[in-house]
C-alpha positions, -999 to +999 in steps of 0.1 A: -326+323-334-335+286-330-318+282-365-288+300-355-285+279-323-282+248-347-262+264-373-239+295-369-243+318-400-252+353-407-287+363-416-299+386-444-296+417-423-261+408-412-267+395-378-252+366-360-278+362-333-284+395-317-249+409-330-240+427-363-261+448-386-252+479-404-254+511-381-241+537-407-245+573-415-270+581-445-241+591-467-226+557-466-257+538-471-252+537-509-217+526-506-225+496-482-256+485-501-235+485-534-208+464-517-235+440-502-251+434-536-220+430-557-203+409-529-231+383-527-230+378-565-192+381-566-187+352-543-206+329-566-188+341-598-165+314-611-141+339-628-137+358-596-131+326-576-105+315-601-086+349-599-089+348-562-075+314-558-047+320-585-035+351-566-036+333-532-015+304-548+010+323-570+013+357-553+006+349-516+022+316-516-008+294-504-013+269-489+004+280-459+020+250-441+005+231-411+036+222-391+038+198-363+056+216-335+074+185-319+094+204-291+063+225-282+042+193-282+065+175-258+066+206-234+030+206-231+023+169-235-001+170-264+000+173-302+004+209-313+002+220-350+010+254-361-010+269-392+018+291-406+001+323-418+033+341-409+049+325-440+024+342-464+036+371-485+036+402-464+040+381-432+005+376-419-030+364-426-041+399-436-032+395-474-060+369-478-087+395-472-069+423-491-067+402-521-103+395-521-113+431-515-091+445-541-107+424-567-140+436-554-128+473-557-119+467-592-154+452-600-170+483-584-146+506-604-130+523-574-098+540-580-088+550-544-083+527-515-084+535-479-077+512-449-070+513-411-043+495-394-030+489-359+000+464-360+006+476-395+002+442-411-032+451-427-017+483-439+011+466-455-012+440-471-034+468-485-005+487-497+007+456-514-024+448-533-027+484-543+007+483-558-002+451-575-033+467-591-020+503-596-045+519-572-040+549-549-037+538-512-041+558-482-037+540-448-048+555-416-028+546-385-027+559-349+004+579-342+012+557-312+012+527-335+033+546-361+061+548-335+058+513-322+055+496-356+079+515-375+092+487-398+056+483-412+053+520-416+085+520-438+072+490-459+039+508-466+057+539-478+081+519-500+050+503-516+036+537-524+010+542-498+003+574-479+003+568-441-018+594-423-017+596-384-047+594-364-041+619-334-073+617-315-083+596-285-056+570-276-041+574-310-044+537-318-064+513-340-098+526-328-089+562-338-075+551-370-108+533-379-127+566-371-104+586-394-109+561-422-147+562-419-146+601-419-126+599-452-150+574-466-179+598-458-161+626-476-151+605-506-180+581-512-178+578-550-143+568-560-133+552-527-134+517-514-126+511-476-108+477-472-116+470-436-090+447-421-110+427-396-145+411-391-158+444-378-178+472-393-212+472-410-226+443-428-215+428-451-179+434-440-179+410-411-191+382-432-171+392-462-138+393-443-146+360-426-151+343-459-120+356-475-101+344-444-120+310-444-091+297-467-072+292-435-096+266-421-104+251-455-068+243-458-065+230-422-091+204-430-073+186-458-039+192-440-050+176-408-066+147-427-032+141-444-012+143-412-035+127-386-061+109-406-089+131-391-099+165-405-112+178-373-088+187-344-097+186-309-090+224-304-083+255-324-065+284-307-063+320-321-057+355-307-085+379-311-089+416-313-113+424-340-109+388-348-102+381-386-074+354-381-097+337-355-126+339-379-105+323-407-093+296-385-126+288-369-148+292-401-152+256-413-155+243-378-181+267-365-208+239-366-185+212-356-193+211-318-168+185-309-140+210-318-131+235-292-127+271-304-104+291-280-101+329-285-073+346-267-075+383-259-050+409-247-051+415-208-027+442-212-014+450-175-041+428-161-079+424-168-088+446-137-059+470-140-077+497-160-052+490-188-066+461-208-083+451-241-102+419-228-136+427-243-153+395-237-148+401-197-150+440-197-174+446-227-211+451-228-235+451-258-233+483-279-225+498-313-190+506-325-179+512-361-212+501-377-221+470-359-237+459-326-213+438-306-195+436-272-174+466-265-156+483-236-179+513-227-190+534-198-225+532-184-232+564-206-221+546-238-186+563-240-157+541-253-132+530-228-097+533-241-082+498-246-045+490-238-023+463-251+014+461-259+002+444-291-010+471-316-032+446-335-052+436-303-054+471-289-092+476-298-121+481-275-146+458-294-146+424-311-163+412-343-201+404-342-194+368-351-171+364-321-196+382-298-221+356-309-199+328-303-190+340-268-227+348-259-237+313-269-206+297-253-196+281-287-162+296-282-140+298-250-122+329-243-089+335-223-067+366-218-030+369-217-011+399-202+018+418-219+043+399-199+028+366-206+027+373-242+064+383-243+074+353-223+054+330-246+071+347-277+106+341-263+096+304-255+083+295-289+112+312-306+137+291-287+117+259-288+108+259-326+128+286-341+097+308-351+096+344-341+058+352-338+041+386-339+031+399-306-005+392-314+001+355-319+022+354-288-009+359-268-023+327-283+008+309-274+006+321-238-027+302-233-009+269-236+002+276-199-035+281-189-052+251-206-044+214-200-049+191-230-049+153-232-019+135-246-038+123-276-054+157-284-048+174-316-045+211-311-040+238-340-027+272-331-030+299-358+002+317-362-013+349-375+019+369-382+056+370-380+074+391-354+098+412-374+077+442-365+080+435-327+118+430-325+123+461-305+097+450-278+113+415-277+148+428-275+140+451-247+122+423-227+152+400-232+176+426-220+156+434-191+149+398-179+182+380-188 
């Protein structure tokens, strides 16, 4: 623990402080252990790193731009830069992780890929890399999310993926994850589960964070070019499970002068009973294979989350983020549905960028924090808003 206070990193058992680990059924132990062993050596393999980097460059289109948002900066009287993950192939940061994991699946000789998705961006990214590599793809998605993220469902099907609805619980991301885990238990030999966020049993949180760390790796040299300093004063990212935030924070975790600001979904209000603000409402427990902060009753039953944003509609957060919050390395804020919708409309009309509803929550926090005029603030634009146009148009028609 003393070592972790000085340097934020995962230990050999997959813990960040007291959060993490691998709480899994016996039938999955072999799969998870196989991934852990291969992943550790794989990450050091020059041939893998070269193929990973080449695909990120030539297929994904990296590096993603770091854009100085001048009109937004003028409005909030500071220097705001946008890390444009929305410009990646498939429209979000999710492709960074799926490229890495599909290469791992090939190394493990797996022929069948499963995934869970909420907003559909991870599902699209998984279907994309499966088409690229010629592998079978099954994506689990809550039936509620299938309806509210219809454009991404169509994209997955066009890419050749089978989209299976999760019909239990709140029929959203948590339930899709449950169904994917059940599938993996029933098909342990030929199947690789591409988890889309920094959640799940070790080594997934660490592995996904490393694949997403290309975001902050690029930010360092891009900021050096644009400002003369590779460290910003603050980094803002939305957080559900937390993969885009993990990627944006990764190379700054031990830079204590850099503020790390995570923005959760407050839904209809933190105390409304319809929220997904885990850092406020959550307590320590186990969900989907790791010990973390999650919304639960005193008896340990999951409390159903709510957010207009399918990607943030999750009752827990990744163990890395739980550790950052517990040790006060990261600050957390929450934005309501209405605040996120207003922020999305604001950034669209100020900068000509239509963000995903997930990212809109991050933009909303600009109204809650005061920065100095000389500060450099980087906001991670985790995805584009095509999938959310129905919600945006409804909001515009209702409020204008």
